C-alpha positions in Angstrom: -19.2 -10.7 -57.2 -21.7 -11.0 -54.4 -20.1 -14.3 -53.3 -16.6 -12.7 -53.2 -18.0 -9.7 -51.2 -19.7 -12.1 -48.8 -16.5 -14.0 -48.3 -14.4 -10.9 -47.7 -17.1 -9.6 -45.2 -17.0 -12.9 -43.3 -13.2 -12.9 -43.1 -13.1 -9.3 -41.9 -15.8 -10.1 -39.3 -13.7 -13.1 -38.1 -10.5 -11.0 -37.9 -12.3 -8.2 -36.0 -13.7 -10.8 -33.5 -10.2 -12.2 -33.1 -8.7 -8.8 -32.5 -11.3 -8.0 -29.9 -10.8 -11.3 -28.1 -7.0 -10.8 -27.9 -7.2 -7.1 -26.9 -9.5 -8.1 -24.0 -7.2 -10.8 -22.9 -3.9 -8.9 -23.2 -4.2 -6.6 -20.1 -4.6 -9.7 -17.9 -1.6 -11.3 -19.5 0.5 -8.1 -19.5 0.5 -7.8 -15.7 2.5 -10.9 -15.2 3.0 -12.5 -11.8 4.2 -10.4 -8.9 7.7 -11.1 -7.7 8.8 -11.5 -4.0 10.6 -8.2 -4.0 7.7 -6.3 -5.5 4.5 -6.9 -3.5 1.1 -6.6 -5.1 -0.7 -3.2 -5.0 -3.1 -4.0 -2.2 -0.9 -6.5 -0.3 -0.1 -5.6 3.3 3.4 -4.3 4.1 5.8 -6.2 6.4 5.0 -3.7 9.2 1.3 -4.3 8.9 1.9 -8.1 9.0 4.0 -7.7 12.1 1.2 -5.7 13.8 -1.3 -8.4 12.8 0.9 -11.2 14.0 1.5 -9.6 17.4 -2.2 -8.8 17.9 -3.2 -12.4 17.0 -0.6 -13.7 19.5 -2.0 -11.4 22.2 -5.5 -12.7 21.5 -4.4 -16.3 21.5 -2.9 -16.0 24.9 -6.4 -15.7 26.3 -7.6 -12.5 28.0 -5.9 -9.5 29.4 -2.3 -9.7 30.4 -0.6 -8.4 33.5 1.3 -5.1 33.6 4.5 -7.0 34.0 4.2 -8.9 30.8 3.3 -5.8 28.8 6.1 -3.8 30.3 8.6 -6.6 29.6 7.5 -6.8 25.9 7.7 -3.0 25.6 11.3 -2.9 26.7 14.1 -2.5 24.1 13.0 0.7 22.4 9.5 -0.4 21.5 7.0 2.3 20.7 4.1 0.4 22.3 3.0 -3.1 23.2 1.5 -4.1 19.8 3.7 -2.1 17.4 7.0 -2.9 19.0 9.8 -1.3 17.1 8.1 -1.7 13.7 7.8 1.7 12.0 10.2 3.5 14.4 12.4 4.7 11.6 9.5 6.5 10.0 8.4 8.3 13.2 9.0 12.0 13.4 11.3 13.1 16.2 13.7 16.0 16.9 16.7 14.1 15.6 15.2 13.6 12.1 13.2 16.9 11.7 15.8 19.6 12.2 14.9 21.4 9.0 11.2 21.6 9.8 9.8 24.9 11.0 7.6 25.3 14.0 3.8 25.2 13.8 3.6 29.0 14.4 6.0 29.7 11.5 4.1 27.5 9.2 0.8 29.1 10.1 2.2 32.6 9.7 3.5 31.8 6.3 0.2 30.3 5.2 -1.7 33.3 6.5 0.6 35.7 4.7 0.1 33.7 1.5 -3.6 33.8 1.9 -3.6 37.6 2.5 -1.4 38.2 -0.5 -3.9 36.4 -2.8 
């Protein structure tokens, strides 16, 4: 009887160890490999990569550039020299913020809510 109990205990211990090993390995296997259309969580966006590429090019050209070169690159709707047109569609401007209230209205509403509480 003791030998049977010892064998069962050994088998249960081995099974428990196997379950623990597989449960620790599964989260790493479950994530899979990222696809091209789904960047990793901490990967830089295309806009950030554009900023970095432009900044590196400016540094590689060696020193400060003249006003003419900067003005030439900023033509064509660029927001600024480094950013270019990247992120322009996300920028707030009157054409895409018609429904937004003024700052004064927002403050008045907030103060009224605070007084009501």
